[in-house]
FIPA-434749 format. One record per atom (N, C-alpha, C, O, CB): x, y, z. Coordinates in pm, whole numbers, plus 50000, padded with zeros to 5 digits. Each point is the difference from the previous one (the first is absolute). Last residue first. Glycine has a CB too. Layout:
// residues N
XYZ ...
// end
This chain:
// residues 68
540655047649457 501335000849938 501085000850103 501185000749965 497855010349838 495824965950190 500855010250061 501364999749931 500544989349972 498255008750251 496094988049595 501374995750029 500755011650062 499875011549958 500104972049852 494595004450203 501035009249951 501364994750039 500214995250111 498225024449906 496324959549899 501244999150076 501025009449937 500244999549880 499284976450188 494815018249950 501165004249924 501224999850091 499995005750109 498585008649738 496864954050183 500625012350049 501265002949917 500654990949949 498435005150287 496374978649598 501374997550045 500595013250046 499815010349936 500474970049905 494445006350176 501035007449926 501364996450056 500184998250120 498225020849832 496964950450041 500935007950081 501025006849910 500484994249903 499214990250290 495165003049670 501364994749997 500925009150080 499865012349998 499734977149776 495215006450355 500905007249910 501374993350000 500454994950103 498315026849940 497634964750245 499874994849864 500915006949900 500204995049889 497474999550166 501975018650409 500554986549995 499974994349859 500834991649965 498435004950270 498755045649854 501455001050012 500654986349989 501074998749940 498665021650204 495574981849863 500525005749875 501535000950004 500664997149900 497205015950071 499924973350421 499864989849896 500595004949868 500684992549930 497264998750185 501805039250241 501014989850027 499994989249892 501054995549955 498735009050292 496855027949731 501315006049970 501114989950022 500904998849917 498225023950147 496504964950056 500135000949854 501365005549961 500614995349904 496925008150077 501394995650478 500194986549947 500184999949849 500844992749948 497804998650239 500275049350025 501364996050037 500314986149944 501094997649949 498775016550262 495755001849743 500925007249912 501444995950027 500774997949907 497635021250084 498324962950294 499804995249863 501005006649906 500664993149922 496905003250125 502315018650397 500594986749991 499874994249860 500914993449951 498575003050291 498445044549870 501445001949982 500714986649988 501014998949931 498875022650198 495094983649702 500684999450129 501495001649973 500504996349894 497704988550209 498285039149571 500614987050028 500545000050142 500235010550059 500374986449697 497425040349974 499004991350061 500504986050025 499214990550007 499075023049882 504075026949939 499484990649900 498934990750055 499414992149926 502805009049962 500065030950387 499425007849891 499374991149893 499065004049931 502645013850113 500704962050313 498755006050049 499295007749889 498794999249985 502195002350246 503334980949679 499004989350013 498645005750042 498974996349944 502854987550115 501845045749931 499634995949864 498904989550004 499035000849926 503305004449994 499545007350488 499185010849946 499524996649860 498845002149966 502445014650173 501744953850067 498714999550068 499055010849948 498804997549984 502344993350221 503365008349644 499214989349941 498624999250064 499014997449931 503094990250020 500525059650031 500094987250071 499064989649936 498945003549947 501655008750266 501425027349480 498994997950104 500214986650070 500484990549939 497915023749931 503955005849743 500625002650131 499034997850115 500325002850115 501195013649774 498714958149605 499555012250068 500725001350134 500664990850047 497085007649841 502784964149804 500335012149925 499565012950068 500285010949949 499544975449847 499454968450375 501394999849957 500425013049932 501195003149995 498624972349980 495685015550173 500905002450114 501475000349961 500835006050070 497494983150075 498525003149496 499785012750071 500925001850121 500645010550009 497004988449916 502024960949787 500965010349961 499875012850083 500975007450016 498984983149755 497034972350272 501304996850060 501025010949967 500915002550080 498584973049903 496175025249819 499995004550140 501364997850065 500435008150083 497124986749931 501664989349545 500065014650002 500085005450142 500705009850026 498004990749760 500854952750152 501275004749944 500135015150006 501065005350032 498964974949818 495874999750282 501074997250096 501345005349950 500765006150076 498004973550002 497565022949631 499845009250112 501144998350099 500615009750044 496894989849928 502314970149674 500375013449951 499905010450112 500875008650012 498334985149757 499314961650309 501475001149999 500475013749954 501015005150049 499134970449907 495095021650281 500604995249876 501535001250009 500515008350074 497424998649795 498814984350560 500565010949921 500644994249874 500564989050003 499845025150205 495804972650216 500874995449892 500445012149917 499185008449962 499654969050032 499395012450542 499895008349881 501004995149897 501144996850034 498095023150102 498144953550279 501295004249947 499765008049872 499214996149915 501964983750186 495295016850314 500354994649869 501355005349957 500335011750022 497244986749917 500694993550578 500215010149899 500394993349868 500814990749999 499885026150177 496104962850232 501365000349945 500105010349887 499065001949923 501254973950139 496275029450354 500074994549866 501455000549950 500715009850021 496914997549932 500805011150468 500404986150005 500094993549862 500454988649988 498515010250235 499695047249858 501274998450071 500484985650000 501204997550016 498185021750126 496374994849668 501155004349918 501344997950069 501024998649933 497495018149961 497554950250244 500155014650002 501225003849916 500854991549974 498075010050256 497764954449708 501295005050050 500025015249996 499455006349911 501694972750009 
// end
């Protein structure tokens, strides 16, 4: 098989790596695609990890203000 027809191996990342990487787009002003490129990840992979992390977090209750 030529390199163009060989299936690509899935890369495995540790949970610790994923957890630390997910924080970067949430705490920086850089676009997610740029962050992913700098880390050697696809933007779709990083975006999926961020969505997954957000879904696993408990939802915060919104603060209700009383009007006088």
